Structures are given as C-alpha cells and as structure tokens.
Backbone as a ProteinNet text record, in pm:
[ID]
protein_1_A
[PRIMARY]
MRTGRAFLIGVAVLGWSVAAALALWLAYRLGLFGVGLIGVALWFIGTRLELEKEGAVGHELTPGLFAQQIKAQQQMSRSERAALRDEHSLVVRLARFFKYLGIGLTAIGLGGFILFQL
[TERTIARY]
25596.8	25468	25308.1	25333.7	25221.6	25172.9	25281.9	25280.7	25197.2	25289.9	25268.9	25098.7	25050.3	24879.3	24859.8	24834.6	24813.1	24769	24891.7	24921	24856.6	24783.9	24709.9	24613.6	24570.2	24402.8	24353.2	24484.5	24453.2	24378.2	24473.4	24462.7	24306.6	24264.3	24132.7	24057.2	24089.1	23941.3	23944.3	24060.8	24071	24026.6	24010	23974	23825.9	23767.7	23630.1	23513	23607.3	23557	23569	23662.5	23708.9	23543.3	23510.3	23450.3	23267.8	23265.6	23156	23126.5	23189.5	23213.2	23119.1	23257.7	23192.2	23066.2	22981.3	22854.3	22789.1	22794.4	22684.8	22686.5	22809.4	22786.8	22718.3	22761.6	22688.8	22499.8	22457.3	22335.1	22307.9	22352.4	22268.5	22288.9	22432.7	22427.5	22293.2	22275.8	22212.6	22048.7	22102.7	21924.1	21933.8	21809	21809.9	21855.3	21923.5	21997.5	22146.1	22200.3	22337	22346.5	22186.5	22191.7	22203.1	22143.9	22135.6	22280.2	22323.9	22494.6	22575.1	22584.3	22632.6	22593.9	22491	22420.9	22493.3	22524.7	22587.1	22733.3	22770.8	22907.8	22905	22834.6	22863.1	22829	22713.3	22696.4	22811.4	22857.7	23024.1	23164.9	23172.2	23228.3	23194.3	23044.9	23073.4	23064	23010.4	23069.8	23205	23280.5	23462.7	23489.2	23457.5	23504.4	23491.5	23337.6	23267.4	23343.2	23388.6	23481.3	23557.6	23666.6	23833	23817.7	23744.1	23748.6	23882.2	23915.7	24017.3	24158.4	24220.2	24316.1	24304.1	24471.2	24488	24461	24435.7	24396.2	24496.4	24580.8	24651.9	24599	24723.1	24692.5	24687.9	24671	24682	24854	24949.4	25068.3	25150.6	25057.2	25161.8	25085.6	25089.8	25049.7	25146.3	25265.5	25324.1	25259.2	25187.2	25082.2	24983	24956.2	24821.8	24933.1	24996.1	25114.7	25123.5	25197.5	25224.3	25141.6	25023.9	24889.7	24864.7	24847.2	24823.7	24918.9	25054.5	25124.8	25192.9	25126.9	25137.9	25008.5	24890.7	24759.4	24799.4	24871.7	24918.3	24974.8	25085.9	25194.5	25123.6	24995.9	24861.5	24849.2	24858.8	24840.5	24714.5	24659.6	24496.3	24435.5	24454	24404.6	24468.1	24568	24586.5	24475.8	24423	24379.8	24188.4	24133.7	24027.4	24036.1	24110.5	24122.6	24116.4	24176.8	24131.9	24003	23954.6	23795.6	23738.6	23702.1	23664.9	23666.8	23822.4	23794.4	23763	23743.7	23682.9	23525.6	23477.4	23298.5	23301.3	23347.5	23356.2	23330.9	23460.9	23485.4	23328.9	23291.8	23158.4	23083.6	23004.3	22939.7	22915.6	22999	23027.7	22994.2	23060	23043.9	22865.7	22807.3	22709.2	22588.1	22638.2	22599.7	22588.3	22666.1	22696.7	22655.8	22648.9	22565.4	22410.9	22382.5	22251.5	22209.4	22269.6	22292.5	22262.8	22384.6	22420.4	22247.5	22210.2	22088.9	21974.2	21984.3	21856	21895	21964.2	22005.7	21986.8	22057	22016.3	21868.7	21785	21649.8	21582.5	21618.3	21583	21575.5	21691.1	21775	21693.4	21731.4	21727.3	21572.3	21486.8	21350.1	21296.1	21282.3	21281.2	21298.2	21420.5	21441.5	21341.9	21317.1	21269.4	21124.9	21093.8	20937.7	20923.5	20996.7	21018.9	21032.5	21090.4	21083.7	21015.5	20944.8	20750.7	20679
8059	8038.8	8058.8	8062.7	8140.5	8282	8365.1	8474.8	8471.6	8447	8456.7	8411	8319.7	8274.7	8323.7	8452	8532.6	8665.4	8688	8865.2	8778.5	8651.3	8683.4	8638	8616.6	8622.6	8764.2	8800.5	8965.2	9064.3	8974.2	9062.8	9076.4	8922.4	8930.2	8957.8	8973.9	9033.5	9178.6	9211.5	9373.6	9375.9	9297.6	9309.5	9279.7	9129.2	9177.2	9274.8	9377.1	9470.8	9566.7	9570.1	9714.4	9673.8	9543.7	9525.4	9472.1	9533.9	9566.7	9666.5	9769.2	9903.9	9953.7	9882	9947.1	9897.4	9800.8	9739.2	9829.5	9841	9932.5	10031.2	10128	10285.4	10296.9	10189.7	10133.2	10163.8	10078.6	10069.6	10192.2	10179.3	10371.9	10529.6	10535.7	10599.5	10577.8	10491.2	10406.7	10348.2	10296	10219.4	10104.7	10139.4	9941.8	9937.8	10013.5	10017.9	10007.9	9963	9952.6	9773.1	9787.8	9638.6	9573.2	9627.8	9546.2	9552	9643.9	9635.8	9536.1	9547.3	9380.6	9241.8	9283.1	9113.1	9147.7	9199.8	9175.3	9152.1	9210.4	9161.5	9047.4	8980.6	8827.3	8748.8	8773.9	8721.4	8698	8804.9	8795.2	8704.5	8741.3	8640.6	8483.4	8446.8	8302	8249.5	8353.5	8277.2	8231.2	8328.3	8327	8220.9	8219.9	8122.9	7959.4	7928.5	7815.1	7771.1	7925.6	7862.2	7812.8	7904	7862.3	7736.8	7633.8	7537	7473.5	7488.3	7322.9	7407.3	7532.7	7554.7	7661.5	7718.8	7869.5	7865.8	7983.8	8018.3	8117.5	8072.1	8155	8225	8287.9	8299.7	8170.8	8158.8	8101.7	8083.9	8167.9	8166.3	8120.1	8066.1	7961.7	7826.5	7764.4	7628.9	7531.9	7602.1	7504	7527.8	7661	7606.1	7579	7494.1	7375.3	7268.4	7228.8	7085	7050.1	7197.5	7177	7081.6	7150.3	7131.4	6994.9	6967.5	6822.6	6741.7	6718.4	6668.2	6644.4	6737.7	6755.3	6634	6659.5	6558	6448.6	6439.8	6246.5	6226.8	6287.2	6242	6199.3	6253	6241.6	6134.4	6095	5964	5959.6	5850.9	5818.4	5882.2	5906.2	6008.8	6121.7	6206.4	6293.2	6355.6	6255.2	6343.4	6312.3	6269.5	6236.3	6385.9	6375.7	6518.6	6651.7	6648.9	6735.2	6770.8	6628.1	6605.2	6751.8	6683.5	6717.9	6849.8	6929.2	7051.6	7097.7	7063.9	7099.8	7143.4	7023.8	7019.4	7133.8	7114.8	7230.3	7401.7	7458.4	7539	7573.4	7451.3	7485.7	7501.1	7427.9	7465.6	7569.4	7646.4	7791.3	7851.9	7844.6	7964.8	7941.3	7790.5	7870.6	7866.5	7871	7937.7	8087.7	8182.7	8306.7	8329.4	8253.4	8326.5	8351.1	8244.4	8301.3	8348.4	8334.7	8481	8615	8633	8745	8786.3	8649.8	8658.6	8761.1	8661.9	8704.8	8853.8	8905.6	9024.5	9077.8	9080.3	9151.4	9173.6	9082	9062.7	9144.3	9144	9225.9	9385.6	9391.5	9580.7	9616.1	9552.9	9657.1	9622.7	9539.8	9487.2	9585.9	9637.2	9738.8	9889.7	9895.1	10024.5	10056	9997.6	9999.6	10028	9998.2	9984.5	10087	10112.1	10267.4	10412.8	10359.1	10486.8	10539.1	10375.7	10449.7	10434.9
5854.8	5759.4	5839.9	5969.4	6020.2	5976.5	6025.7	5940.2	5799.5	5734.1	5605.9	5577.7	5640.5	5656.9	5703.4	5822.1	5850.9	5761.4	5730.4	5610.6	5500.8	5447.6	5314.8	5344.9	5482.8	5519.6	5597.8	5646.1	5608.3	5445.7	5369.8	5268.7	5190.7	5214.4	5178.7	5237.6	5357.4	5439.2	5377.4	5398.8	5352.2	5181.6	5169.2	4954.6	4931.6	5064.8	5040.5	5129.6	5200.6	5291.3	5209.2	5087.6	4980.7	4891.3	4838.3	4776.9	4783	4958	5012.1	5055.5	5064.3	5091.3	4921.1	4809.7	4651.7	4640.2	4723.7	4675.1	4724	4835.9	4949.3	4869.3	4828.7	4809.3	4642.6	4556.5	4446.8	4475.4	4548.6	4560.9	4644.5	4685.5	4793.1	4657.7	4600.6	4540	4360.8	4334.9	4258.7	4264.8	4347.6	4408.5	4330.4	4287.9	4275	4100.9	4028.5	3931.2	3964.4	4101.9	4126.8	4146.3	4223.4	4253.9	4146.2	3997.3	3862.4	3865.4	3862.4	3810	3898.5	4046.9	4108.5	4094.8	4048.8	3968.8	3843.8	3768	3656	3698.9	3784.1	3770.3	3850.8	3947.9	3961.7	3937.4	3807.1	3691.3	3571.6	3577	3502.6	3557.9	3676.3	3755.6	3770.3	3805.3	3808.4	3642.3	3534.4	3419	3398.5	3444.5	3443	3483.7	3609.5	3665.2	3598.8	3576.5	3557.1	3410	3318.2	3191.6	3204.8	3338.9	3386.6	3479.6	3490.5	3612.5	3608.1	3465.4	3417.9	3441.2	3508.6	3455.8	3459.7	3428.8	3400.9	3256.9	3210.6	3068.5	3007.8	2910.5	2863.2	2686.7	2629.4	2499	2427.1	2297.5	2181.5	2172	2175.5	2156.8	2199.8	2291	2465.6	2486	2374.9	2441.9	2498.4	2543	2632.9	2773.6	2816.3	2941.8	2936.6	2897.8	2838.9	2860.7	2776.3	2780.7	2918.2	3033.2	3133.9	3244.3	3221.3	3244.3	3285.5	3100.4	3104.3	3165.6	3148.2	3172	3310.3	3405	3529.9	3571	3496.6	3566.2	3532.4	3444.6	3368.9	3455.9	3512.5	3633.6	3747.9	3787	3921.4	3953.3	4109.1	4133.2	4108.2	4147.4	4180.7	4293.9	4390.1	4468.9	4445.1	4367.6	4370.1	4278.4	4133.2	4079.6	4111.6	4201.2	4286	4384.8	4411.8	4473	4409.9	4302.7	4190.6	4130.1	4110.5	4075.5	4175.7	4304.9	4391.2	4425.9	4361.7	4382.4	4311.2	4159.6	4036.9	4093.4	4104.6	4129.1	4235.3	4363.7	4437.5	4374.3	4288.7	4239.2	4107.7	4073	3970.3	4054.7	4148.7	4222.9	4295.5	4361	4372.1	4250.3	4167.3	4079.2	4002.4	4067.6	3990.1	4058.6	4220.4	4304.2	4252.5	4247	4249.2	4158.3	4029.9	3831.1	3877.6	3954	3953.8	4029.1	4171.1	4240.5	4149	4070.2	3983.9	3915.1	3896.1	3750.9	3831.7	3956.8	4092.1	4091.2	4137.4	4162.9	4055.1	3964.3	3782.4	3782.6	3792.3	3737.3	3855.8	3923.8	4042.5	4132.2	4029	4046	3904.3	3783.8	3657	3657.1	3703	3647.8	3771.4	3919.4	3987.1	3946.1	3909	3790.9	3703.2	3604.8	3519.3	3537.2	3623.1	3749.2	3796.6	3865.1	3899.8	3851	3740.9	3616.1	3522.1	3496.8	3484	3514.7
[MASK]
++++++++++++++++++++++++++++++++++++++++++++++++++++++++++++++++++++++++++++++++++++++++++++++++++++++++++++++++++++++

C-alpha cells in the first residue's frame, strides 16, 4: 500500500513538473502572449471543475451513470454526506481561485501583448 501511494505521488510530481516546464517554455518563447495562453488554459480548467463539481459527467446516452451516483448519495449516512459537501465546497473554492488566476493572467498577458505590439 505504501509503495502505491509513493508511486502516485511521483507521477503527480512528474506531471506538475512537465506542466511547469511547458508553461515556462511558452512564456519564454511567446512572451506576454504565452502568459495569456497559460491564463486561458487555467481559466478553462477552473470553469470545467466548477461545472463538474457534482461528480462524473457522462454522455446523454448513459443515464445509468447518473442514476448510480444519485443512488450512492442517497445511501450515504449523514456524516458521509456532510464530508462530501465539505469536499465539494473545497473543490469549488479551489476552482474559483484558479479561474480568477487564469482571468488575471489572461488580462495581463494579452493586455501586455497588445500594448507592446502597438
């Protein structure tokens, strides 16, 4: 069990390292326009997380997925539902923070790009 957790942490660190390297490369190669692109990506991800806060999102042809989620939530105890609500509120707060960070980076990056191009 311990090595599985260490492996997952290693994969997460590697993924964040690749994302950081890509962001730095974009900012270096494209300047303020790259910062704006990073902002748009953060804005998009934050918005998607806010929209999908209730659980998995499936295709309209798979209503069984939604039924299973609702059934599982109804079978939870009060403490489990409270923990789930707390988890959802944390996800919403983090998503909102990153969405606002993305909006700010977009404004700075694209605004600066336009300012320096004129």
